[in-house]
C-alpha positions, 0 to 999 in steps of 0.5 A: 866368059862362055868361051874360056869356061868351055875350054876349061870344061874341055881340059877338066873333061879329059882328066876324067873321061878316059878313066871310065874307059880303062877296061875297054882300053886294056882289051883293045891295046893291052898293057899292065895296070901300070900302063893304064895308070900312065894312060891317065897320068901322062896327061896329069904329069905334063899338065901339072909340070907345064902349069908352073910356067903356063901361067907365066907364058900367058902373062908374058905373051897375052892371055887371049893369044896363049889361050887360043893356041892351047885350045887349037892344039888340044883339038888337033892332038885329040884327033890323033889320040883317037887314032893311036895304034898302041898304048905307047903312042897314046901315052905320048899323045896324052902328054902333049894334051897335058901341055896344051891343057896347061896353055888353055888353063893359064890363058883362061885364068889370065882372062878371068883376072882381066875381065873381072878386076874387082876381087868380089866380082871376080869371086862370083865369076869364079864360082860361075866359072867353076860351075861351068867347068865342074860340069865336066867332072859330072859329064866325064864318067857319064859321057865316057861310059855312054861312048865306050858302050856304043863305040869304044874308048877311041870315041872319048877323044872325038868329043874334044875337037867340036868343043874346041872349035866352039870355044875358039869361035866364041873367043875369036874377037878377044885380045889381050896385051903382052906383059913383061913377065920373063920365063926361065925354060930351064927351070920348066924342063927340070920341073917336068923331069922331076914330076915324071920321075916321081910318078914313075917311082910311085907307079912302077915302084922303080927305085932308080927313078926315085934315086934320079929324082933327088939330083933333079930336085937339087938342080931345080932348087938351085936353078930357082934360087939363081933364076931371074924369073923363077917358075915358083915365086918364093913370096907367093909360095910362102904366103899361100902354102896352106892353100896349095896344100889344101888343093893338092890333097883335094885333087889327091882325094878326087882323082885317086877315089875315081880311079879306085872306084872305077876298078871296083865298079867294073872289075869287081862288081862287073858294071858296064861303063855306062852304069859305072858312069851313072854311079859317079853322078852323086859325086860329080853333080854337086860340083856342077851346082854348088860352086855358084853358092861357093862364089857368093860365100867367098865374095862375102866372107873370104875363101877360108870358111868354104875351104875349111868346111870343104876339107872336113866334108872331103874327109867325112865322105872318104871315110864313109865310102871306105867304111860302109857298103853304101856309096851314094850318100858318102859320094854326095858328101865328098862331091860337096866338099870338093865343090866348096874347096876348089872354087874358093882356092882359085878365087883366093889365089888369083886375088892375091896375085900382084897385077899382071901375074894372075896367070902365074898364081893360078898356074901354081895352084893348078900345078899343085892340084895336078901333082895331087891328082897324079899322086892320087892315081899312083898311090891309091892304086897300090896301097891297102885301104886307099880311101881310108888313107886319103880320109886321114890325110884330108882330116890332117890337112883340115886341122893344119889349115885351121891353124895356118889360116889364122895368118893373113894369107889370102882374102877377098875385099 
């Protein structure tokens, strides 16, 4: 378990570690605010889109094989990113890192299901897995701040290759059987195009991109209906849409708040990258320790109580951060809310998946979460009162989930 948890640590680390380096990146490579947003979003866009079939690839070709390929690619592309000569090249490499991260994630979720076949044991293992990987959220801003202060933004990418190597060595003897899952690559291309156009429309306020997204969406819906192997299984979506919505909102809140607060702390309050990274510890540390408790709660009571409680805490934390000048206690509340929601969602989705499709189910949830992360950075960077807006969204989601959760959707037995 250490090997694939470490690799997911790597994947999540890359969603946060660059954010703290954005001011130094701007000084080094130049570019507009939209360019900085794309330096973050190129990763999450590609990651989210490829997760739609990344899990299916793991189910089809074997979780261990796909996992190792993704980890190796992640290490190599990170080295190239550290040497990027301009912002355009860096954005392209970040997109490739997102593809590699999707393979890592799909493989690790498939391995989690294979190694822990009993739902209750899997829920506890998911809590441990989330605690290990949640430490990446705590380490990202702090490590990024230290490295940027000492060596500049390029150093944040040099963290990845040694971690990837350790993960590969730990998993070298692990194997997985091939499955019968089919993959529709045309659907995946359409999903990537749709998400990219939506992100472009939000970040650059580009009406052409928004208009182009409509026919792509129509083509995706038509292709999914006719596909022999849809990337978004209809039955799974119908059964778990409240959980998918909760995951989307949770990541919207976290990634958007991280982006907005980074600019506030460094550009407005003039903190150094290291000091800004330390300022985020009240938010990220609960996500390192609390998932262990969440795993036990899910194993005993099912996923719904932690999800509901977590959404309520997210709404309260965002509102407190937006309405007061005291950040630390409200960041702690927000961190605990996220640490309840995310492991419970993952345990429930993987447990609900039919045999042989755990990678697909986890991939769908992670795809929705990364869509939320992408929209969080894009939307909260351009609207007024972004944290208060996110708080209202989280509160409405909590209320909607409370109503929808009365149905027998997912559970742990």
